[in-house]
C-alpha positions in Angstrom: 56.2 -49.9 268.9 52.4 -48.7 269.2 50.7 -50.2 272.2 46.7 -50.4 273.2 47.0 -47.5 275.8 48.2 -45.0 272.6 44.8 -45.3 271.3 42.5 -46.0 274.8 42.8 -45.1 278.2 43.0 -47.2 280.9 39.5 -45.9 282.3 37.6 -46.9 279.1 39.4 -50.5 279.4 38.8 -50.9 283.1 35.3 -50.2 281.8 34.8 -52.6 279.5 36.7 -55.2 281.5 33.8 -54.9 284.3 30.8 -55.0 282.1 32.4 -58.2 280.7 33.4 -59.5 283.4 30.2 -59.2 285.6 28.1 -60.0 282.5 29.6 -63.3 282.0 30.9 -64.0 285.7 34.1 -65.2 283.9 37.3 -63.1 284.8 38.7 -61.0 281.7 42.5 -59.3 281.9 43.5 -56.7 279.7 47.5 -56.7 278.7 49.2 -54.3 276.6 51.7 -55.1 273.6 54.6 -55.5 276.1 52.5 -57.9 278.4 51.9 -55.2 281.2 48.3 -55.9 282.6 46.8 -52.3 282.3 43.3 -53.1 284.3 42.5 -54.0 288.0 41.1 -57.0 288.7 37.2 -57.0 288.5 35.6 -58.3 292.0 32.7 -60.9 291.2 30.0 -61.5 293.6 30.4 -64.4 296.2 28.5 -67.5 294.5 28.1 -71.1 295.7 31.1 -73.1 295.5 31.7 -74.7 292.1 34.3 -76.3 289.7 37.5 -74.6 289.3 38.4 -72.9 286.4 39.4 -75.1 283.6 41.3 -73.0 281.1 42.7 -69.6 280.2 42.1 -68.2 276.8 44.2 -65.3 275.0 43.3 -63.5 272.0 45.4 -60.6 270.6 43.9 -57.2 269.8 45.1 -56.2 266.5 45.3 -53.0 264.5 46.3 -52.9 260.6 48.3 -56.0 260.9 49.8 -54.8 264.4 49.4 -56.6 267.6 48.4 -53.8 270.2 47.5 -56.0 273.0 46.3 -59.5 274.7 43.0 -60.2 276.0 43.1 -63.2 278.7 40.0 -64.9 279.9 40.0 -67.1 282.7 37.2 -69.6 281.9 34.7 -71.1 284.4 33.9 -74.5 284.5 30.1 -74.4 285.2 26.6 -75.1 283.7 24.5 -72.4 281.7 25.4 -68.9 280.7 24.0 -66.3 283.3 21.6 -63.8 281.3 20.5 -60.9 283.9 23.6 -58.8 282.7 24.1 -59.8 279.2 21.9 -56.7 278.0 24.8 -54.4 279.1 27.2 -56.4 277.7 26.0 -56.4 274.6 25.6 -52.8 274.6 29.3 -52.1 275.5 30.5 -54.4 272.7 27.9 -52.6 270.1 26.0 -55.7 269.0 22.7 -57.1 269.2 21.7 -58.9 272.3 20.5 -61.9 270.4 23.8 -62.2 268.5 25.7 -62.2 271.9 23.4 -65.1 273.5 23.8 -67.1 270.2 27.5 -66.7 270.8 27.3 -67.9 274.3 24.9 -70.5 274.4 26.2 -71.9 271.0 22.4 -73.7 270.9 19.2 -73.5 272.5 20.0 -76.1 275.0 23.0 -74.0 276.1 26.5 -75.0 276.9 30.0 -74.4 278.0 32.5 -75.3 275.3 35.6 -73.3 274.7 34.6 -72.6 271.3 31.8 -70.2 272.9 34.2 -68.4 275.0 36.7 -67.8 272.0 33.7 -66.6 270.1 32.8 -64.1 272.9 36.5 -62.9 273.3 36.9 -62.8 269.5 33.9 -60.1 269.6 35.3 -58.2 272.5 39.0 -58.1 270.6 37.1 -57.0 267.4 35.3 -53.9 269.2 38.7 -53.1 270.9 40.2 -53.1 267.5 37.3 -51.0 266.0 37.7 -48.6 268.8 41.5 -48.3 268.4 40.8 -47.5 264.6 38.4 -45.1 265.3 40.9 -43.3 267.8 43.6 -43.2 264.9 41.4 -41.8 262.2 40.4 -39.3 265.0 43.9 -38.8 265.9 45.0 -38.6 262.1 42.1 -35.9 261.6 43.8 -33.9 264.3 46.9 -34.3 262.7 45.6 -33.1 259.6 43.9 -29.9 261.1 47.3 -29.2 263.3 49.1 -29.4 259.7 46.9 -27.2 257.9 47.0 -24.7 260.9 50.7 -25.0 260.3 51.2 -24.7 256.8 48.7 -21.6 256.9 51.1 -20.0 259.6 54.2 -20.8 257.7 52.5 -19.9 254.1 51.3 -16.4 255.8 54.8 -15.6 256.9 56.5 -16.3 253.7 56.5 -13.8 250.5 59.7 -15.4 248.9 58.5 -17.8 246.2 61.0 -20.2 246.3 60.8 -20.9 250.2 57.0 -21.2 249.8 57.1 -23.6 247.1 59.9 -25.9 248.9 57.7 -25.7 252.2 54.7 -27.2 250.2 56.7 -30.4 248.8 58.4 -30.9 252.0 55.4 -30.6 254.5 53.3 -32.8 252.0 55.7 -35.5 252.1 56.2 -35.5 255.9 52.5 -35.6 256.3 51.3 -37.7 254.0 54.7 -40.4 254.3 55.0 -40.6 250.6 58.3 -41.2 248.8 58.6 -37.8 246.8 56.6 -35.0 245.6 57.1 -32.3 242.8 55.6 -29.2 242.0 55.1 -27.5 238.9 53.9 -23.7 238.0 52.1 -23.0 234.8 53.2 -20.6 232.9 50.0 -18.9 231.7 51.7 -17.1 228.3 53.2 -20.2 227.2 51.0 -23.0 228.7 53.9 -24.5 229.9 54.6 -26.7 233.2 58.0 -26.4 234.8 59.3 -28.1 237.8 59.8 -25.6 240.5 60.2 -27.6 243.5 61.0 -31.3 244.6 61.3 -33.6 247.7 63.2 -36.9 247.2 63.6 -37.0 243.5 66.9 -37.5 241.7 68.7 -34.9 239.2 67.9 -37.2 236.4 64.3 -37.6 237.1 64.2 -33.7 237.1 65.9 -33.5 233.6 62.8 -33.9 231.8 62.4 -30.0 231.7 59.4 -28.4 230.8 55.8 -30.0 229.6 53.5 -28.6 227.4 50.1 -28.7 229.4 48.1 -30.2 226.1 50.7 -33.0 226.0 49.7 -34.3 229.4 46.8 -36.1 229.8 47.0 -36.2 233.6 47.7 -32.7 234.2 44.8 -31.4 231.4 42.7 -33.7 233.4 43.2 -32.5 236.8 43.0 -28.6 235.8 39.7 -29.5 233.9 38.2 -31.3 236.7 39.6 -29.2 239.5 40.1 -32.9 241.5 42.8 -35.2 242.3 44.0 -37.5 239.5 45.1 -41.1 240.8 47.8 -43.3 239.0 47.6 -47.0 240.4 51.0 -47.7 238.7 52.9 -45.2 237.0 55.1 -48.1 235.3 52.4 -49.2 233.1 49.4 -46.2 233.0 49.3 -45.1 229.1 48.5 -41.9 230.3 52.4 -41.2 232.1 54.5 -39.4 230.1 57.6 -40.9 231.4 57.2 -44.6 232.6 60.6 -45.7 232.1 61.9 -42.6 234.3 59.4 -43.4 237.1 60.3 -47.2 237.0 63.7 -46.0 237.3 63.0 -43.9 240.2 61.4 -46.2 241.6 57.8 -44.4 241.4 54.9 -46.8 241.5 51.6 -45.0 242.4 50.9 -41.3 242.3 48.1 -38.5 242.7 47.9 -35.0 241.2 46.3 -32.1 242.7 45.8 -29.0 240.8 46.7 -25.7 242.4 43.8 -23.7 241.3 43.2 -19.8 243.1 40.2 -17.9 242.5 39.7 -19.9 239.3 43.1 -19.5 238.2 45.3 -22.1 237.1 48.4 -22.0 239.3 50.2 -25.0 239.0 50.2 -28.9 239.7 51.4 -30.8 242.9 52.3 -34.4 242.6 52.8 -37.0 245.1 54.9 -40.4 244.6 54.8 -43.5 246.7 57.5 -46.6 246.2 55.0 -49.1 246.5 51.2 -49.7 245.0 48.6 -47.4 247.0 45.3 -46.5 246.9 44.7 -43.4 248.8 42.1 -43.1 251.5 39.3 -40.8 251.1 40.8 -38.9 254.3 44.4 -38.5 252.4 43.0 -37.2 249.0 41.1 -34.8 251.2 44.0 -33.6 253.4 46.1 -33.6 249.9 43.4 -31.2 248.4 43.2 -28.9 251.2 47.3 -28.7 251.1 47.0 -28.0 247.6 44.4 -25.2 247.8 46.7 -23.7 250.8 49.5 -24.0 248.6 47.7 -22.3 245.8 46.8 -19.2 247.8 50.2 -19.0 249.0 51.9 -19.2 245.7 49.4 -16.7 244.4 50.1 -14.3 247.3 53.7 -14.9 247.0 53.6 -14.1 242.8 51.6 -10.8 243.7 54.4 -9.7 246.3 56.7 -10.1 243.7 55.0 -8.7 241.2 54.5 -5.8 243.7 58.0 -5.7 244.0 58.7 -5.5 240.5 56.5 -2.9 239.9 57.8 -0.7 242.6 60.9 -1.0 241.0 59.5 -0.5 237.7 57.9 2.6 239.1 61.0 3.9 240.3 63.0 3.4 237.2 60.1 5.3 235.6 60.0 8.4 237.9 63.9 8.5 237.4 63.5 8.7 233.5 60.2 10.8 233.8 63.0 13.4 235.8 65.0 13.0 233.0 62.6 13.4 230.6 61.4 16.9 231.9 64.8 18.1 232.2 64.4 18.1 228.5 61.7 20.1 228.4 62.1 23.9 229.0 61.1 24.6 232.4 59.9 28.0 231.3 59.9 29.9 227.8 63.0 32.0 227.1 62.3 35.9 227.7 62.6 37.2 223.9 62.3 40.9 222.9 59.1 41.3 221.3 57.6 37.9 222.3 55.2 37.0 225.0 55.7 33.1 225.3 53.7 30.8 227.4 53.6 26.9 227.7 51.6 24.3 229.0 52.6 20.6 229.5 50.5 17.7 231.1 51.6 14.1 230.4 48.6 11.5 231.2 51.5 8.9 232.1 54.8 9.4 233.8 56.9 9.2 230.5 55.0 11.4 227.6 55.5 11.3 224.1 55.1 14.9 223.8 57.7 17.8 223.8 58.2 21.4 223.1 61.4 23.2 222.6 62.9 26.7 222.2 66.5 26.8 220.3 68.7 29.9 220.4 70.3 29.8 216.8 72.8 32.5 215.4 72.0 35.9 214.0 69.0 36.6 216.1 66.8 33.6 215.1 64.9 31.5 217.8 63.9 27.9 216.8 60.5 26.6 217.9 59.2 23.2 217.9 56.3 21.2 219.2 56.0 17.4 218.9 53.7 14.5 219.6 55.2 10.8 219.4 52.3 8.4 218.7 51.7 5.7 221.7 52.1 5.6 225.3 54.8 4.2 228.1 58.5 3.6 228.3 59.1 3.0 224.3 57.1 6.3 223.4 59.3 8.2 225.8 62.0 7.1 224.6 61.3 7.8 220.8 60.4 11.4 222.1 63.8 11.9 223.4 65.6 10.5 220.0 63.3 13.1 217.9 64.3 15.7 220.2 67.8 15.2 220.1 67.9 14.8 216.2 66.2 17.9 215.8 68.5 19.9 218.1 71.6 18.2 216.1 70.2 19.1 212.7 68.8 22.1 213.3 72.1 23.7 214.6 73.9 23.3 211.2 71.1 23.7 208.6 68.8 26.9 207.9 66.6 24.9 205.4 63.9 23.3 207.3 62.6 21.2 204.6 66.0 19.1 205.1 66.0 19.4 208.9 62.7 17.3 209.0 63.7 15.4 205.9 66.8 14.2 208.0 64.9 13.7 211.3 62.4 11.6 209.5 65.1 9.4 208.0 66.6 8.9 211.3 63.3 7.9 212.7 62.4 5.4 210.0 66.0 3.9 210.6 66.3 3.7 214.3 62.6 2.9 215.6 59.9 0.3 214.7 58.0 0.4 211.5 54.6 1.0 213.6 56.2 4.1 215.4 55.7 7.6 214.2 55.8 11.2 215.2 54.3 14.6 214.0 56.3 17.6 214.5 56.1 21.1 213.8 59.3 22.9 213.3 59.7 26.9 212.7 62.3 29.8 212.8 61.5 33.2 213.8 63.7 35.8 212.7 63.4 38.4 215.6 64.4 41.5 213.7 62.0 40.8 210.9 59.5 38.9 212.8 59.7 36.8 209.8 58.7 32.7 210.6 59.9 30.1 208.6 58.3 26.7 209.1 57.7 23.4 208.0 54.6 21.1 209.4 55.5 17.0 209.6 51.9 16.0 209.8 51.2 17.6 213.1 48.0 19.2 214.2 48.3 23.0 212.2 49.0 25.7 215.1 46.6 28.6 214.7 47.8 32.1 213.7 45.4 34.5 215.2 45.4 38.1 213.4 42.5 40.4 214.5 40.0 37.7 215.3 41.0 36.2 211.8 42.4 32.4 212.0 45.2 30.9 209.5 45.9 27.2 210.2 49.8 26.7 209.2 49.5 23.3 207.3 52.4 23.4 204.9 55.0 20.7 205.5 54.5 16.9 204.7 53.3 13.6 206.3 53.8 12.7 210.0 57.6 11.3 210.7 58.7 7.6 210.6 56.4 6.6 208.1 58.2 6.9 204.6 62.2 7.7 204.7 61.8 9.0 201.1 59.2 11.7 202.6 59.9 15.4 201.1 58.6 18.3 203.1 57.9 21.9 202.3 58.5 25.1 204.1 56.4 28.4 203.8 56.9 31.8 205.6 54.2 33.9 207.7 55.1 37.4 208.8 54.3 38.4 212.1 52.9 41.6 213.2 52.0 43.0 216.6 49.0 41.6 218.3 49.6 38.3 216.6 48.9 35.3 218.7 50.0 31.8 217.5 49.0 28.9 219.4 50.9 25.2 219.0 49.1 22.4 220.7 49.6 18.5 220.4 46.2 16.5 219.4 45.7 15.9 223.2 44.0 19.5 223.4 41.9 19.1 220.1 40.7 15.7 220.9 39.9 15.9 224.4 36.7 13.8 225.3 33.8 14.6 227.4 31.5 11.9 228.7 29.2 12.1 225.4 32.1 11.1 223.5 32.4 14.2 221.8 35.9 16.2 221.0 36.9 19.7 222.4 37.6 20.3 218.8 39.7 23.5 216.9 36.6 25.1 217.2 36.6 25.7 221.2 40.5 26.0 221.1 39.5 29.1 218.9 36.8 30.5 220.7 38.6 30.1 224.2 41.8 31.8 222.8 39.4 34.8 220.9 37.5 35.2 224.3 41.2 35.0 226.1 42.4 37.7 223.7 39.5 40.1 223.7 40.1 40.2 227.5 43.3 41.1 226.9 45.1 38.4 228.6 48.9 38.0 228.2 50.2 34.6 226.6 50.0 32.8 229.9 46.2 34.1 230.6 45.5 32.9 227.0 46.9 29.4 227.8 45.6 29.1 231.0 42.0 30.0 229.4 42.0 27.8 226.9 43.3 24.8 229.2 40.2 25.7 231.9 37.9 25.8 228.9 39.0 22.4 227.7 38.7 20.9 231.5 35.6 22.3 232.2 34.0 20.7 229.1 35.8 17.1 229.7 34.4 17.1 233.6 36.1 14.3 235.3 36.8 12.3 232.5 40.1 10.8 232.5 42.6 12.0 229.7 43.8 9.8 227.3 46.5 11.6 225.6 49.1 14.2 226.9 48.3 18.0 226.3 50.9 20.5 225.0 50.6 23.9 223.9 52.9 26.7 223.1 51.0 30.3 223.0 53.3 33.2 221.3 52.0 36.5 221.5 53.7 39.5 219.5 54.2 42.5 221.8 
């Protein structure tokens, strides 16, 4: 049970009693709720003998309907009120001196009636009640600050999303002394609000499931204004979506606080009471402060979860990239009569490009380069699919037209309609140095002979566009000193800061420069790559760069 000394210290009460007693020459005593006197007797100056005291008057000290203590006054039976110390008493009671005189004197002629004493005692009791109320408010503010500090410490130490959410609802119920609380998070993709944490709500009440934000007037208003929304009676308020369920749950008044962090809508915190309640300004401010802390904590927990997911995804991508790298020949094969070199520079961990060398019967060598359109994991998977399909058909068929047709049908059957790939595939008969090739929409390889350039274009459209596409093949005899350059469009379409493309002409110029200096295949490839990098500068690459250079010895 609360008592007077829970709010005011004994020294303050003693000081007030002394001022009162000395100012009125009437002995005042102050008692707590248990009837214990909390002050010492105030010594009055000696006076000429007068009438003995006639009566004792008592007045309770009340705060919010609760009696904290008692004022007991020994009423003297004497004439006019002394006035020399009334100013000090008026200041102590925080009232104008004129009002105090009016209460004491009752009339211009003065008086000593009990009513006047009761009036004075009531003023004193009211003053003590105000002091107690102020002390309580100050104590509440201190508790609120302590709560916010505690919440900050709790939230700072937690990264598990569910722990954060549970901490929020349990803490807000304990601090605000409401019946229950619930927290809904907003899915920004679907604009749905889902209950993620509750305190003191039944399973039946929680079975309502998700709420579309646009269907909830109250939640929409909270997000729109960024302020706490008040519901006087959930059972009758037309804005409430489930008034019958609220009545069954015993919910009456409620407030809704938006959880917003850096202008980003996180969710909503709802507080419910079991009886009609008007939330004070301080209670609303506290709930807003808790909501702000909660929003920051939830956002941090979400970022932590996303970070963990990103790390897991990154590990998976690295593993996938390692598997993909193994599909790419680490180095070109050693082939009599040919000097081979390669460049493979993915723009991301998973690439849509690949090149391949396929050993075939009867001294034949398969040579392929492919570019699957797109980026990321789906493109990497399609790249692996195209490579597997090519190798499966290349081992059984000699007709390059049929090989590309089958790879095209496989891609059309097994991939989305928006997926496609370009593929150049050629077979070199090593004894005759005869190249048979088919080009499925790929950047034409460049056959350079004595400074003359011939693009190898025969074939058909890109793979994966039309399952009925037909492909042609063509022949090209290779001679000593010939250079064949195969590349994906990441080389040709590399951009500089002026948004200019590197272009086929610069590829040819770089190749001719290197050939003129007598470079081998590796030197030619590196020189072309150096020219591309010098052209693009520090601009980020938007596409994979893959190149195969073949020089006939």
